[in-house]
C-alpha positions as CSV (number, residue, x, y, z in Angstrom):
1,M,-68.6,96.1,-28.0
2,T,-72.0,94.4,-28.0
3,T,-74.7,95.2,-25.6
4,M,-74.2,91.9,-23.7
5,A,-70.4,92.6,-23.5
6,L,-71.0,96.1,-22.2
7,L,-73.4,94.9,-19.6
8,A,-70.9,92.2,-18.5
9,S,-68.2,94.9,-18.3
10,I,-70.4,97.1,-16.1
11,I,-71.4,94.3,-13.8
12,F,-67.7,93.2,-13.5
13,S,-66.7,96.8,-12.7
14,I,-69.3,97.1,-10.0
15,V,-68.4,93.7,-8.4
16,T,-64.7,94.6,-8.4
17,A,-65.3,98.0,-6.8
18,A,-67.5,96.5,-4.2
19,A,-65.0,93.8,-3.3
20,L,-62.1,96.3,-3.0
21,L,-64.2,98.7,-0.9
22,L,-65.4,96.0,1.4
23,F,-61.8,94.6,1.8
24,A,-60.5,98.1,2.6
25,K,-63.3,98.6,5.1
26,N,-62.4,95.4,6.9
27,L,-58.7,96.2,7.0
28,M,-59.5,99.6,8.5
29,R,-61.7,97.9,11.1
30,I,-58.8,95.6,12.1
31,R,-56.3,98.5,12.2
32,K,-58.7,100.4,14.4
33,N,-59.0,97.4,16.8
34,I,-55.2,97.0,16.9
35,L,-54.8,100.7,17.8
36,L,-57.0,100.1,20.9
37,G,-53.8,98.8,22.5
38,K,-51.4,101.0,24.4
39,A,-49.1,103.2,22.4
40,S,-45.6,101.8,22.0
41,F,-42.7,103.2,19.8
42,I,-41.1,100.3,17.9
43,N,-38.9,101.5,15.0
44,D,-35.3,101.2,16.1
45,Q,-32.6,99.2,14.4
46,K,-34.4,99.3,11.0
47,A,-31.8,97.2,9.3
48,K,-32.4,94.3,11.6
49,R,-36.1,94.7,11.3
50,W,-36.1,94.5,7.5
51,K,-33.8,91.5,7.8
52,N,-36.5,89.8,9.9
53,V,-39.1,90.6,7.3
54,F,-37.0,88.9,4.6
55,L,-36.0,85.9,6.6
56,L,-39.1,85.2,8.7
57,A,-42.0,86.6,6.7
58,L,-40.8,86.3,3.1
59,G,-38.2,83.5,3.5
60,Q,-40.2,81.6,6.2
61,K,-37.0,80.7,8.0
62,K,-38.5,79.0,11.0
63,M,-40.8,76.8,8.8
64,F,-37.7,75.0,7.5
65,R,-37.3,73.2,10.8
66,N,-39.6,70.7,9.0
67,P,-38.3,70.9,5.4
68,L,-41.1,68.9,3.8
69,V,-43.9,71.0,5.3
70,A,-41.8,74.2,4.6
71,C,-41.6,73.3,0.9
72,L,-45.3,72.6,0.7
73,H,-46.0,75.9,2.4
74,I,-43.7,77.7,0.1
75,F,-45.6,76.2,-2.9
76,V,-48.9,77.5,-1.5
77,Y,-47.5,80.9,-0.5
78,V,-45.4,81.7,-3.5
79,G,-47.7,80.0,-6.0
80,F,-50.8,81.7,-4.8
81,V,-49.2,85.2,-4.7
82,V,-47.5,84.9,-8.1
83,I,-50.5,83.4,-9.8
84,N,-52.6,86.3,-8.6
85,I,-50.5,88.6,-10.7
86,E,-52.6,87.3,-13.5
87,L,-55.5,89.0,-11.7
88,L,-54.3,92.3,-13.3
89,E,-55.0,90.9,-16.7
90,I,-58.3,89.4,-15.6
91,V,-59.4,92.8,-14.1
92,I,-58.4,94.7,-17.2
93,D,-60.1,92.2,-19.5
94,G,-63.3,92.4,-17.3
95,I,-63.4,96.2,-17.3
96,L,-62.6,96.6,-21.0
97,G,-64.4,93.5,-22.3
98,T,-61.2,92.2,-23.9
99,H,-59.7,88.7,-24.0
100,R,-56.1,88.1,-22.8
101,I,-55.1,91.7,-23.4
102,F,-51.5,91.2,-22.3
103,E,-51.0,88.5,-24.9
104,N,-52.3,90.9,-27.6
105,Y,-49.9,93.6,-26.3
106,L,-46.9,91.3,-26.1
107,T,-47.6,89.9,-29.6
108,Q,-47.6,93.5,-31.0
109,L,-44.2,94.0,-29.4
110,G,-42.9,90.8,-31.0
111,F,-42.9,88.7,-27.7
112,A,-45.7,86.3,-28.5
113,N,-44.0,83.4,-26.9
114,L,-43.3,85.3,-23.7
115,Y,-46.9,85.3,-22.7
116,T,-47.2,81.5,-23.2
117,E,-44.1,81.0,-21.0
118,I,-45.5,83.2,-18.3
119,I,-48.8,81.3,-18.2
120,N,-46.8,78.0,-18.3
121,C,-45.0,79.2,-15.1
122,F,-48.3,80.1,-13.6
123,E,-49.8,76.7,-14.4
124,I,-46.8,74.9,-12.8
125,L,-47.3,76.9,-9.7
126,A,-51.0,76.3,-9.7
127,A,-50.4,72.6,-9.9
128,L,-48.0,72.8,-7.0
129,V,-50.5,74.9,-4.9
130,W,-53.2,72.3,-5.7
131,M,-51.0,69.4,-4.7
132,A,-49.8,71.1,-1.5
133,C,-53.3,72.0,-0.4
134,V,-54.5,68.4,-1.0
135,V,-51.6,67.2,1.2
136,F,-52.4,69.7,3.9
137,F,-56.1,68.7,3.8
138,I,-55.1,65.1,4.2
139,R,-52.8,65.9,7.1
140,R,-55.6,67.7,8.9
141,N,-58.5,65.4,8.3
142,I,-57.1,61.9,7.6
143,L,-53.7,61.6,9.1
144,K,-54.9,63.9,12.0
145,I,-51.6,65.4,13.1
146,K,-51.6,65.7,16.9
147,R,-51.4,69.5,17.1
148,F,-54.5,69.8,14.9
149,L,-56.6,67.6,17.2
150,S,-56.5,70.0,20.2
151,Q,-59.7,71.3,21.7
152,D,-58.4,74.8,20.8
153,L,-59.5,74.1,17.3
154,N,-63.0,72.7,18.0
155,G,-65.7,74.3,16.0
156,W,-65.1,77.2,13.8
157,P,-61.2,77.2,13.8
158,H,-61.2,73.6,12.4
159,S,-63.7,74.5,9.7
160,D,-61.9,77.8,8.9
161,A,-58.7,75.9,8.0
162,N,-60.6,73.5,5.8
163,Y,-62.6,76.2,4.1
164,I,-59.4,77.9,3.0
165,L,-57.8,74.7,1.7
166,I,-60.9,73.8,-0.2
167,A,-61.1,77.3,-1.6
168,E,-57.5,77.2,-2.9
169,I,-58.0,73.8,-4.4
170,I,-61.1,75.0,-6.3
171,L,-59.5,78.3,-7.4
172,M,-56.5,76.5,-8.8
173,G,-58.7,74.0,-10.6
174,L,-60.8,76.8,-12.1
175,F,-57.6,78.6,-13.3
176,L,-56.5,75.4,-15.1
177,L,-60.0,74.6,-16.4
178,M,-60.2,78.1,-17.8
179,N,-57.0,77.7,-19.8
180,A,-57.9,74.2,-20.9
181,A,-61.2,75.4,-22.3
182,D,-59.4,78.0,-24.4
183,S,-59.2,75.9,-27.6
184,E,-56.6,78.1,-29.2
185,K,-54.1,77.6,-26.3
186,N,-51.8,74.8,-25.4
187,F,-50.3,75.5,-22.0
188,I,-48.1,73.1,-20.1
189,I,-50.5,71.7,-17.5
190,S,-54.0,72.5,-18.8
191,Q,-53.2,70.8,-22.2
192,H,-53.6,67.5,-20.3
193,L,-57.1,68.5,-19.4
194,S,-58.0,69.4,-23.0
195,P,-58.6,65.8,-24.2
196,Y,-61.5,65.6,-21.8
197,L,-63.1,68.6,-23.5
198,K,-62.4,67.7,-27.1
199,E,-65.8,66.3,-27.8
200,L,-67.5,69.6,-26.9
201,S,-68.5,72.2,-29.5
202,A,-66.8,75.6,-29.8
203,S,-69.7,77.4,-28.2
204,S,-69.7,74.9,-25.2
205,L,-65.9,75.5,-24.7
206,I,-66.5,79.3,-24.7
207,T,-69.2,78.9,-22.1
208,I,-67.0,76.7,-19.9
209,E,-64.1,79.2,-20.3
210,K,-66.2,82.2,-19.4
211,T,-67.9,80.4,-16.5
212,A,-64.5,79.3,-15.1
213,W,-63.2,82.8,-15.6
214,W,-66.1,84.4,-13.7
215,L,-66.0,81.8,-10.9
216,H,-62.3,82.2,-10.6
217,I,-62.3,86.0,-10.2
218,I,-65.5,86.0,-8.0
219,G,-63.8,83.3,-5.9
220,I,-60.7,85.4,-5.5
221,Y,-62.9,88.4,-4.3
222,I,-64.7,86.2,-1.8
223,F,-61.4,84.7,-0.6
224,M,-60.0,88.3,-0.2
225,N,-62.9,89.4,1.9
226,Y,-62.9,86.2,3.9
227,L,-59.3,86.8,5.1
228,P,-60.2,89.5,7.7
229,Y,-62.4,87.0,9.5
230,S,-59.9,84.1,9.2
231,K,-56.7,83.0,10.7
232,H,-55.3,83.4,7.2
233,L,-55.1,87.1,7.8
234,H,-51.4,86.3,8.6
235,I,-50.9,86.3,4.8
236,I,-50.9,90.1,5.2
237,L,-49.9,90.7,8.8
238,A,-46.9,88.4,8.9
239,F,-44.9,91.1,7.3
240,P,-45.5,94.0,9.7
241,N,-45.5,91.6,12.6
242,A,-42.0,90.4,11.6
243,Y,-40.8,94.0,11.2
244,Y,-42.0,95.0,14.7
245,A,-40.8,91.8,16.4
246,P,-38.8,92.5,19.6
247,L,-35.0,92.8,19.1
248,T,-34.2,92.5,22.8
249,P,-32.4,89.4,24.1
250,K,-34.6,86.3,24.1
251,G,-36.5,85.9,27.3
252,M,-35.9,89.4,28.5
253,M,-38.8,90.8,30.4
254,H,-39.9,94.4,30.4
255,N,-40.3,95.6,33.9
256,M,-42.5,98.5,35.0
257,P,-40.3,101.6,35.9
258,E,-42.6,102.3,38.8
259,V,-42.0,98.9,40.3
260,Q,-38.2,99.1,39.7
261,N,-38.1,102.4,41.4
262,E,-39.9,101.1,44.4
263,V,-37.3,98.4,44.8
264,L,-34.5,101.0,44.3
265,Y,-36.1,103.3,47.0
266,A,-36.4,100.4,49.4
267,M,-32.7,99.6,49.0
268,Q,-31.7,103.3,49.0
269,P,-34.3,105.4,50.9
270,E,-32.3,108.6,50.4
271,M,-33.1,108.5,46.7
272,A,-36.9,108.3,47.2
273,P,-38.7,111.5,46.1
274,T,-41.1,113.1,48.5
275,H,-44.1,112.4,46.2
276,T,-44.6,110.0,43.3
277,A,-47.8,109.5,41.4
278,A,-49.1,105.9,41.4
279,P,-49.5,104.2,38.1
280,A,-53.0,103.9,36.7
281,S,-52.8,100.1,36.8
282,F,-50.4,97.2,36.9
283,G,-50.3,94.8,34.0
284,A,-53.3,94.1,31.8
285,K,-56.8,92.9,32.6
286,D,-58.4,93.5,29.2
287,V,-57.2,93.9,25.6
288,M,-57.1,97.7,25.9
289,D,-54.4,97.3,28.6
290,L,-52.1,95.4,26.2
291,S,-49.8,97.1,23.7
292,W,-50.9,97.5,20.1
293,K,-48.1,95.0,19.2
294,N,-49.7,92.4,21.5
295,L,-53.0,92.9,19.6
296,M,-51.3,92.7,16.2
297,D,-49.8,89.4,17.4
298,A,-53.3,88.1,18.1
299,Y,-54.5,88.9,14.6
300,S,-51.3,87.5,13.1
301,C,-51.7,84.1,14.7
302,T,-51.8,81.2,12.2
303,E,-53.2,78.8,14.7
304,C,-50.6,76.3,13.6
305,G,-50.1,75.1,17.1
306,R,-46.3,74.9,17.0
307,C,-46.2,77.1,20.2
308,T,-48.5,74.7,22.1
309,A,-46.7,71.6,20.9
310,A,-43.4,73.1,22.2
311,C,-44.9,74.3,25.5
312,P,-43.6,72.1,28.4
313,A,-46.6,73.0,30.6
314,N,-49.0,71.8,27.9
315,V,-46.9,68.7,27.1
316,T,-47.2,67.6,30.8
317,G,-51.0,68.0,30.8
318,K,-51.4,71.5,32.1
319,L,-54.3,73.6,30.8
320,L,-52.0,76.2,29.3
321,S,-52.0,76.5,25.5
322,P,-50.2,79.5,24.0
323,R,-52.2,79.1,20.8
324,K,-55.5,79.3,22.8
325,M,-54.1,82.5,24.5
326,M,-53.7,84.2,21.1
327,M,-57.1,83.0,19.8
328,A,-58.8,84.2,23.1
329,T,-57.1,87.6,22.8
330,R,-58.3,88.0,19.2
331,D,-61.8,86.9,20.1
332,R,-62.0,89.4,23.0
333,L,-60.6,92.1,20.8
334,E,-63.2,91.5,18.1
335,E,-65.9,91.6,20.8
336,V,-64.6,94.9,22.1
337,G,-64.4,96.3,18.6
338,R,-68.0,95.5,17.9
339,N,-69.0,97.1,21.2
340,I,-67.2,100.3,20.3
341,S,-68.7,100.3,16.7
342,L,-72.2,99.9,18.1
343,N,-71.9,102.4,21.0
344,K,-69.2,104.8,19.6
345,V,-67.3,104.3,22.9
346,F,-66.7,101.1,24.9
347,V,-69.6,100.3,27.2
348,P,-68.6,98.0,30.0
349,D,-69.9,94.5,29.4
350,N,-68.9,92.9,32.7
351,K,-66.3,90.9,30.8
352,S,-62.5,91.0,30.6
353,L,-59.7,89.1,28.9
354,L,-58.5,87.9,32.3
355,H,-60.9,85.4,33.9
356,D,-63.6,85.4,31.1
357,Y,-61.3,84.4,28.2
358,I,-58.1,83.3,29.9
359,S,-58.2,81.6,33.3
360,V,-55.9,81.9,36.3
361,E,-55.0,78.2,36.0
362,E,-53.7,78.8,32.5
363,L,-51.6,81.8,33.5
364,R,-50.0,80.1,36.5
365,A,-49.0,77.1,34.4
366,C,-46.6,79.1,32.4
367,T,-42.9,78.7,33.2
368,T,-41.8,81.7,31.1
369,C,-39.4,79.4,29.2
370,N,-39.9,81.3,25.9
371,A,-40.4,78.0,23.9
372,C,-43.7,79.4,22.4
373,V,-41.9,82.6,21.2
374,E,-39.0,80.6,19.8
375,E,-41.3,78.3,17.8
376,C,-43.7,80.8,16.3
377,P,-43.0,81.2,12.5
378,V,-44.4,84.7,12.4
379,S,-42.7,86.3,15.5
380,I,-45.7,86.2,17.9
381,S,-45.0,86.4,21.6
382,P,-47.8,84.8,23.7
383,L,-45.4,85.2,26.7
384,D,-45.8,89.0,26.6
385,I,-49.5,88.7,27.1
386,I,-49.2,86.0,29.8
387,I,-46.8,88.2,31.8
388,E,-49.0,91.3,31.6
389,L,-52.1,89.3,32.7
390,R,-50.2,87.7,35.6
391,R,-48.9,91.1,36.6
392,S,-52.5,92.3,36.9
393,L,-53.5,89.2,38.6
394,V,-50.9,89.5,41.3
395,M,-50.5,93.3,41.7
396,E,-54.1,94.4,41.1
397,E,-56.0,91.5,42.6
398,S,-53.4,90.1,45.1
399,N,-54.3,86.8,43.5
400,A,-51.3,84.5,43.9
401,P,-50.6,81.0,45.4
402,Q,-49.7,80.9,49.1
403,E,-46.1,80.0,48.3
404,W,-45.8,83.1,46.1
405,N,-47.2,85.4,48.7
406,A,-44.8,84.1,51.3
407,M,-41.9,84.8,48.9
408,F,-43.3,88.3,48.1
409,N,-43.6,89.1,51.8
410,N,-40.0,88.0,52.4
411,I,-38.7,90.1,49.5
412,E,-40.7,93.1,50.8
413,N,-39.5,92.8,54.4
414,N,-36.2,91.1,54.1
415,F,-35.1,92.1,50.6
416,A,-34.6,88.4,49.7
417,P,-36.9,85.4,49.1
418,W,-35.8,83.8,52.4
419,K,-37.3,84.3,55.8
420,F,-34.2,85.8,57.4
421,A,-33.6,89.4,58.4
422,P,-30.7,91.0,56.4
423,D,-28.6,91.2,59.6
424,D,-29.0,87.5,60.3
425,R,-28.3,86.3,56.8
426,D,-24.6,85.5,57.5
427,A,-25.2,83.9,60.9
428,W,-24.5,80.5,59.5
429,T,-20.9,81.4,58.9
430,K,-20.3,82.1,62.6
431,K,-21.2,78.5,63.6
432,V,-18.4,77.0,61.7
């Protein structure tokens, strides 16, 4: 190995180690933030949970409600994942200073053509990824699909989606250019680019190949470390989120045992204990009051807007947007995480998820119809967060519309929503 090759190998090894360490650090930061939520054991019915992983996360079952978009998404998802298997060869080549080490190994074993077929498959997938990303970019920025025009996506969220699409288009282009510049190869897609390079000298082709090689791998490392700051973190979290998705009947609400017991004791006073400890709080006011699954939901959100597009409150002009709920929860969680990292413990900042990030008007607009949960392709439940915030709003702050308060008083005093004493409830029958 020459001095220059050795130096390149050392530089590559350092860059690779730094990228992996930074990525691991960011994943640990996100895990730490998620675990700020309340503990909750979710590991029952494992067979059904693994089924959800294969159908929802891997098979993207809900995406196929729109077959065309689903196919394009499959191209991007499967293509990008499979193509990155080639990273193993790139990393080994970069560390050892070799060139297409797998090809050399397979040739020695008598499978020279197998390597070409594998790269051909990778190139077909790369072309499909490139095409799908171009279509998605056009949908967002030229066709301007309605759910991508929401104020929820103003600013960074809109740019974030475009950055990812542009990055994938460039990375796939570099992969094909790298293969096209390898004058000894004739792969299925890149061979159509080779004629544009035929006038170049051998040294120029080597320079282009090596430049594309370096830009491709550095781009992958940048993309990898960009994920923890992007909505595209769902590439990773979609799998655990699908596994931990609720298996209870759709729309089923989880009541607080303390509240249920109060109702029971009101109906059957003889069962009431002499002393019961009051719960620390009702519902959730800030992210620490939510469950860790709620916080994982926030990080898993793809910002696709299917939940908001299906929300009847949003469709009729109400302020509520389930997508915005998840984005606000994630933003607040990130802020709390930075607070704890800076101060070692959470220092009150006079902010909370309720009121500062999510308004009362948004919460009251929800009809709890479950449409947002049904539409989400990665098993997120904005409804769980809405219910917990409303629970805090009503039970902690006594903040409810006058009509609700009248109903609450009737239930408390008359054990029914109506303003009739229990003894008078059947009086109407006596007038017949």
